[in-house]
C-alpha atoms as an extended CHARMM CRD file, in Angstrom:
* protein
*
       110  EXT
         1         1  UNK       CA            123.1680000000       76.4170000000       97.7990000000  PROA      1               0.0000000000
         2         2  UNK       CA            122.0800000000       77.3750000000       94.3340000000  PROA      2               0.0000000000
         3         3  UNK       CA            123.4910000000       79.5210000000       91.5760000000  PROA      3               0.0000000000
         4         4  UNK       CA            121.2510000000       82.3320000000       90.3790000000  PROA      4               0.0000000000
         5         5  UNK       CA            121.1640000000       84.3130000000       87.1640000000  PROA      5               0.0000000000
         6         6  UNK       CA            122.6770000000       87.7810000000       87.3160000000  PROA      6               0.0000000000
         7         7  UNK       CA            119.3110000000       89.5510000000       87.3430000000  PROA      7               0.0000000000
         8         8  UNK       CA            117.8140000000       87.2580000000       89.9950000000  PROA      8               0.0000000000
         9         9  UNK       CA            115.7300000000       88.5170000000       92.8820000000  PROA      9               0.0000000000
        10        10  UNK       CA            115.9070000000       86.8300000000       96.2700000000  PROA      10              0.0000000000
        11        11  UNK       CA            112.6610000000       87.4050000000       98.1620000000  PROA      11              0.0000000000
        12        12  UNK       CA            113.7650000000       85.5910000000      101.2980000000  PROA      12              0.0000000000
        13        13  UNK       CA            116.9190000000       83.8980000000      102.5710000000  PROA      13              0.0000000000
        14        14  UNK       CA            120.3540000000       83.4360000000      101.0440000000  PROA      14              0.0000000000
        15        15  UNK       CA            120.7220000000       81.4460000000       97.8400000000  PROA      15              0.0000000000
        16        16  UNK       CA            124.3510000000       80.4600000000       98.3690000000  PROA      16              0.0000000000
        17        17  UNK       CA            123.6070000000       78.6070000000      101.6160000000  PROA      17              0.0000000000
        18        18  UNK       CA            120.0600000000       77.3500000000      101.1120000000  PROA      18              0.0000000000
        19        19  UNK       CA            119.0080000000       73.7310000000      101.3610000000  PROA      19              0.0000000000
        20        20  UNK       CA            115.2080000000       74.1080000000      101.0590000000  PROA      20              0.0000000000
        21        21  UNK       CA            114.5520000000       76.1910000000       97.9360000000  PROA      21              0.0000000000
        22        22  UNK       CA            111.2220000000       77.6880000000       96.9100000000  PROA      22              0.0000000000
        23        23  UNK       CA            110.2310000000       79.7410000000       93.9000000000  PROA      23              0.0000000000
        24        24  UNK       CA            107.4430000000       82.1940000000       93.1650000000  PROA      24              0.0000000000
        25        25  UNK       CA            105.8710000000       83.6660000000       90.0400000000  PROA      25              0.0000000000
        26        26  UNK       CA            106.1550000000       87.3900000000       90.6830000000  PROA      26              0.0000000000
        27        27  UNK       CA            103.4580000000       88.4280000000       88.2160000000  PROA      27              0.0000000000
        28        28  UNK       CA            100.8210000000       86.3730000000       90.0550000000  PROA      28              0.0000000000
        29        29  UNK       CA            101.8810000000       87.8750000000       93.3850000000  PROA      29              0.0000000000
        30        30  UNK       CA            101.9460000000       91.3870000000       91.9670000000  PROA      30              0.0000000000
        31        31  UNK       CA             98.4140000000       90.9530000000       90.6210000000  PROA      31              0.0000000000
        32        32  UNK       CA             97.1850000000       89.9270000000       94.1050000000  PROA      32              0.0000000000
        33        33  UNK       CA             98.2880000000       93.1390000000       95.8360000000  PROA      33              0.0000000000
        34        34  UNK       CA             96.1490000000       96.2040000000       96.4960000000  PROA      34              0.0000000000
        35        35  UNK       CA             99.0410000000       98.4280000000       95.4440000000  PROA      35              0.0000000000
        36        36  UNK       CA             99.1130000000       96.9360000000       91.9430000000  PROA      36              0.0000000000
        37        37  UNK       CA             95.3480000000       97.2360000000       91.7060000000  PROA      37              0.0000000000
        38        38  UNK       CA             95.6620000000      100.9450000000       92.5580000000  PROA      38              0.0000000000
        39        39  UNK       CA             98.3740000000      101.4270000000       89.9330000000  PROA      39              0.0000000000
        40        40  UNK       CA             96.1530000000       99.7990000000       87.3100000000  PROA      40              0.0000000000
        41        41  UNK       CA             92.7930000000      101.2970000000       88.2950000000  PROA      41              0.0000000000
        42        42  UNK       CA             94.1290000000      104.8330000000       88.7790000000  PROA      42              0.0000000000
        43        43  UNK       CA             96.4590000000      104.5710000000       85.7720000000  PROA      43              0.0000000000
        44        44  UNK       CA             99.4250000000      105.6440000000       87.8950000000  PROA      44              0.0000000000
        45        45  UNK       CA            102.3080000000      106.4570000000       85.5730000000  PROA      45              0.0000000000
        46        46  UNK       CA            105.7290000000      104.8560000000       85.9250000000  PROA      46              0.0000000000
        47        47  UNK       CA            108.3170000000      107.3800000000       87.0450000000  PROA      47              0.0000000000
        48        48  UNK       CA            105.9590000000      109.3490000000       89.2590000000  PROA      48              0.0000000000
        49        49  UNK       CA            106.4550000000      109.6020000000       93.0070000000  PROA      49              0.0000000000
        50        50  UNK       CA            103.1360000000      107.8520000000       93.6140000000  PROA      50              0.0000000000
        51        51  UNK       CA            104.1380000000      104.9360000000       91.3690000000  PROA      51              0.0000000000
        52        52  UNK       CA            107.4670000000      104.5910000000       93.1660000000  PROA      52              0.0000000000
        53        53  UNK       CA            105.7830000000      104.6410000000       96.5700000000  PROA      53              0.0000000000
        54        54  UNK       CA            103.1430000000      102.0760000000       95.5630000000  PROA      54              0.0000000000
        55        55  UNK       CA            105.7780000000       99.7730000000       94.0380000000  PROA      55              0.0000000000
        56        56  UNK       CA            107.8800000000      100.0090000000       97.1830000000  PROA      56              0.0000000000
        57        57  UNK       CA            104.8880000000       99.1290000000       99.3600000000  PROA      57              0.0000000000
        58        58  UNK       CA            103.9460000000       96.2920000000       97.0150000000  PROA      58              0.0000000000
        59        59  UNK       CA            107.4430000000       94.8020000000       97.0500000000  PROA      59              0.0000000000
        60        60  UNK       CA            107.6180000000       95.0030000000      100.8500000000  PROA      60              0.0000000000
        61        61  UNK       CA            104.2140000000       93.2630000000      101.1200000000  PROA      61              0.0000000000
        62        62  UNK       CA            105.3620000000       90.4950000000       98.7430000000  PROA      62              0.0000000000
        63        63  UNK       CA            108.5970000000       89.9950000000      100.6840000000  PROA      63              0.0000000000
        64        64  UNK       CA            106.7140000000       89.7450000000      103.9900000000  PROA      64              0.0000000000
        65        65  UNK       CA            104.3450000000       87.1900000000      102.4870000000  PROA      65              0.0000000000
        66        66  UNK       CA            107.2130000000       85.1790000000      101.0040000000  PROA      66              0.0000000000
        67        67  UNK       CA            109.0230000000       85.1590000000      104.3430000000  PROA      67              0.0000000000
        68        68  UNK       CA            105.9310000000       84.0810000000      106.2670000000  PROA      68              0.0000000000
        69        69  UNK       CA            105.0030000000       81.2600000000      103.8990000000  PROA      69              0.0000000000
        70        70  UNK       CA            108.6090000000       80.1000000000      103.5100000000  PROA      70              0.0000000000
        71        71  UNK       CA            109.0320000000       79.9060000000      107.2760000000  PROA      71              0.0000000000
        72        72  UNK       CA            105.6770000000       78.1080000000      107.6370000000  PROA      72              0.0000000000
        73        73  UNK       CA            106.7740000000       75.5460000000      105.0300000000  PROA      73              0.0000000000
        74        74  UNK       CA            110.3500000000       75.1710000000      106.2620000000  PROA      74              0.0000000000
        75        75  UNK       CA            111.9340000000       76.8090000000      103.2240000000  PROA      75              0.0000000000
        76        76  UNK       CA            115.1210000000       78.8160000000      103.6920000000  PROA      76              0.0000000000
        77        77  UNK       CA            115.2260000000       80.6750000000      100.3700000000  PROA      77              0.0000000000
        78        78  UNK       CA            112.6590000000       82.0780000000       97.9210000000  PROA      78              0.0000000000
        79        79  UNK       CA            113.5700000000       83.2670000000       94.4260000000  PROA      79              0.0000000000
        80        80  UNK       CA            111.7670000000       83.9870000000       91.1850000000  PROA      80              0.0000000000
        81        81  UNK       CA            110.8740000000       80.8790000000       89.1700000000  PROA      81              0.0000000000
        82        82  UNK       CA            113.1590000000       81.8070000000       86.2610000000  PROA      82              0.0000000000
        83        83  UNK       CA            116.0720000000       83.0050000000       88.3850000000  PROA      83              0.0000000000
        84        84  UNK       CA            117.8240000000       79.6800000000       89.0020000000  PROA      84              0.0000000000
        85        85  UNK       CA            120.9530000000       79.0160000000       86.9750000000  PROA      85              0.0000000000
        86        86  UNK       CA            121.8670000000       75.7490000000       88.7390000000  PROA      86              0.0000000000
        87        87  UNK       CA            119.8870000000       74.1620000000       91.5690000000  PROA      87              0.0000000000
        88        88  UNK       CA            122.6470000000       71.6400000000       92.3590000000  PROA      88              0.0000000000
        89        89  UNK       CA            120.0750000000       68.8640000000       92.6650000000  PROA      89              0.0000000000
        90        90  UNK       CA            117.9460000000       70.5350000000       95.3430000000  PROA      90              0.0000000000
        91        91  UNK       CA            114.2130000000       69.9700000000       95.3000000000  PROA      91              0.0000000000
        92        92  UNK       CA            112.5470000000       73.1950000000       94.1910000000  PROA      92              0.0000000000
        93        93  UNK       CA            109.0160000000       73.9440000000       95.4160000000  PROA      93              0.0000000000
        94        94  UNK       CA            106.7330000000       76.5340000000       93.8160000000  PROA      94              0.0000000000
        95        95  UNK       CA            104.9410000000       78.3670000000       96.6570000000  PROA      95              0.0000000000
        96        96  UNK       CA            103.1800000000       80.9530000000       94.4980000000  PROA      96              0.0000000000
        97        97  UNK       CA             99.6530000000       79.7930000000       95.3700000000  PROA      97              0.0000000000
        98        98  UNK       CA            100.4040000000       79.8050000000       99.1040000000  PROA      98              0.0000000000
        99        99  UNK       CA            101.8400000000       83.3180000000       98.9170000000  PROA      99              0.0000000000
       100       100  UNK       CA             98.8940000000       84.5660000000       96.8470000000  PROA      100             0.0000000000
       101       101  UNK       CA             96.6060000000       83.1760000000       99.5650000000  PROA      101             0.0000000000
       102       102  UNK       CA             98.5140000000       85.1100000000      102.2100000000  PROA      102             0.0000000000
       103       103  UNK       CA             98.3730000000       88.2990000000      100.1370000000  PROA      103             0.0000000000
       104       104  UNK       CA             94.6370000000       87.9550000000       99.5510000000  PROA      104             0.0000000000
       105       105  UNK       CA             93.9070000000       87.2740000000      103.2190000000  PROA      105             0.0000000000
       106       106  UNK       CA             95.6090000000       90.5280000000      104.2560000000  PROA      106             0.0000000000
       107       107  UNK       CA             97.7880000000       88.5880000000      106.7150000000  PROA      107             0.0000000000
       108       108  UNK       CA            100.7870000000       90.5790000000      105.5240000000  PROA      108             0.0000000000
       109       109  UNK       CA             99.3980000000       94.1080000000      105.5710000000  PROA      109             0.0000000000
       110       110  UNK       CA            101.8960000000       96.8670000000      106.3580000000  PROA      110             0.0000000000
């Protein structure tokens, strides 16, 4: 397993028992979602019901994409790239590009 920072987000799996760790760069994934594009293009304000709904849909889409790519690549945990406190010598693979590809292909639509 790995130790994560207190504010860490686990997108897939369980950090304490993982043996095949992957990381993602959330900002790149966020930018590849239609929900984020709507927030930006429509200037949806933080704190509004619409913003909350779009963010929820976006996060669910990102988690589905992370799960799918992680399973395809044999990874058992996906966390943010800055969330690792101690990797205990595990090889860490950045799967951001693969997940962006899945998001852009609409393979993980709701």
